[in-house]
C-alpha positions in Angstrom: -19.7 23.4 40.7 -18.1 20.8 38.2 -19.2 17.1 38.1 -16.8 14.5 37.0 -18.7 11.8 35.1 -18.2 8.4 36.8 -16.0 5.7 35.4 -18.8 3.2 35.0 -21.4 5.6 33.2 -18.6 6.9 31.1 -17.5 3.3 29.7 -21.4 2.5 29.4 -21.9 5.7 27.3 -18.8 5.1 25.1 -19.0 1.2 24.5 -22.1 2.4 22.3 -20.7 5.3 20.6 -23.4 7.6 18.9 -22.6 6.9 15.3 -23.7 10.4 13.9 -20.7 12.3 14.6 -18.4 9.1 13.9 -20.1 9.0 10.5 -19.9 12.7 9.7 -16.0 12.9 10.8 -15.3 10.0 8.4 -17.3 11.9 5.7 -15.5 15.0 6.1 -12.1 13.3 5.9 -13.4 11.4 2.7 -14.8 14.7 1.2 -11.5 16.4 1.9 -8.9 13.6 0.9 -11.0 11.8 -2.1 -10.6 14.8 -4.2 -7.1 15.3 -3.5 -6.1 11.5 -4.0 -8.1 11.4 -7.2 -6.3 14.5 -8.8 -2.8 13.2 -7.5 -3.3 9.8 -8.8 -5.5 10.6 -11.9 -4.4 13.8 -13.1 -3.5 12.3 -16.7 -6.6 10.4 -17.1 -8.7 13.2 -15.9 -7.2 15.3 -18.6 -7.7 12.8 -21.0 -11.4 12.1 -20.0 -10.7 8.6 -19.1 -11.3 8.3 -15.2 -10.6 4.7 -13.4 -13.8 4.5 -11.7 -12.6 1.7 -9.3 -9.7 4.0 -8.3 -11.9 6.8 -7.8 -14.1 5.1 -5.4 -11.2 3.6 -3.5 -9.8 7.3 -3.2 -13.2 8.1 -1.4 -14.1 4.9 0.4 -10.7 4.2 1.9 -10.3 7.3 4.0 -14.2 7.0 4.9 -14.0 3.3 6.0 -10.6 3.5 7.8 -11.6 6.7 9.8 -15.1 5.2 10.6 -13.6 1.8 11.6 -10.9 3.3 13.6 -13.0 5.6 15.6 -15.3 2.8 16.6 -12.4 0.6 17.7 -11.0 3.4 19.5 -14.4 4.2 21.2 -14.2 0.6 22.6 -10.6 0.6 23.4 -10.8 4.0 25.4 -14.0 2.5 27.4 -12.2 -0.3 28.5 -9.3 1.9 29.6 -11.6 4.3 31.5 -13.5 1.7 33.2 -10.4 -0.1 34.6 -7.3 2.1 35.7 -5.2 -1.2 35.3 -6.0 -1.3 31.7 -3.9 1.5 30.3 -3.9 1.5 26.6 -0.4 2.8 25.5 1.0 4.0 22.4 2.1 0.5 21.5 -1.5 -0.8 21.7 -2.8 2.0 19.7 -0.4 1.8 17.2 -0.9 -2.0 16.9 -4.8 -1.4 16.5 -4.2 1.2 13.9 -1.7 -1.2 11.9 -4.3 -4.1 12.0 -7.1 -1.9 10.8 -5.0 -0.3 8.1 -3.6 -3.8 6.9 -7.0 -5.3 6.7 -8.2 -2.2 4.7 -4.9 -1.9 2.4 -5.4 -6.0 1.6 -8.8 -5.2 0.3 -7.7 -2.3 -1.7 -4.9 -4.1 -3.3 -7.3 -7.2 -3.9 -9.9 -5.0 -5.6 -6.7 -3.4 -7.8 -5.8 -6.7 -8.9 -9.1 -8.1 -9.7 -10.0 -5.1 -11.6 -6.6 -5.6 -13.6 -7.5 -9.3 -14.1 -10.9 -8.2 -15.4 -9.4 -5.8 -17.6 -7.2 -8.5 -19.2 -4.0 -7.1 -17.5 -1.6 -8.6 -14.9 -1.0 -7.5 -11.4 2.4 -6.3 -12.6 0.6 -3.9 -14.9 -0.8 -1.9 -11.7 1.1 1.5 -11.2 3.4 1.2 -8.3 2.5 4.5 -6.7 -1.0 3.4 -6.8 -0.1 0.0 -5.0 2.0 1.7 -2.5 -0.7 4.3 -1.9 -3.3 1.6 -1.3 -1.1 0.0 1.4 0.4 2.9 3.1 -2.6 5.2 3.4 -5.1 3.2 5.3 -2.5 2.7 8.0 -1.7 6.4 8.2 -5.5 7.4 8.2 -6.0 4.7 10.9 -3.1 5.8 13.1 -4.3 9.3 12.9 -7.8 8.4 13.6 -7.1 6.2 16.7 -4.8 8.9 18.0 -7.3 11.7 17.8 -10.4 9.6 19.0 -8.3 8.2 21.9 -7.2 11.8 22.8 -10.7 13.3 22.7 -12.4 10.8 24.7 -9.6 11.1 27.4 -10.1 15.0 27.4 -13.6 14.4 27.7 -13.1 12.1 30.7 -10.7 14.5 32.5 -12.5 17.6 31.9 -15.4 18.7 34.3 -19.1 18.4 32.8 -21.1 21.3 33.1 
């Protein structure tokens, strides 16, 4: 016999998500993407033995923070959607949430890069274009993917019978 979780109990359980799996998923993404981003962006510096510490930290922290925050926001939005049939969260809302989260984190990344360049005596114009573009685009991509996967996972959990 299969029992479906009621909407109100599902919404209550999702409004305060268990942080352990959220942190674990964010850490896995950061552990997989951090080294790839570091190698792709600092290959010359790694070979020369002069790694930019701020960039290295950003390459790990950006995927982690973006996925972590995106999952928490998706949990709350999905719980509202599930609690109220009239509040259907569509692709546009999901995309706007992802863009908002990604833009906030991208702005933070660029601010850190510009601040680091200023402290080092350089100018914002001295920032590598590829690094600046990546700092703007990747948080939006990570957020969109995380929002979509979290929302889909929760929707599947509600519609599948409990055991």
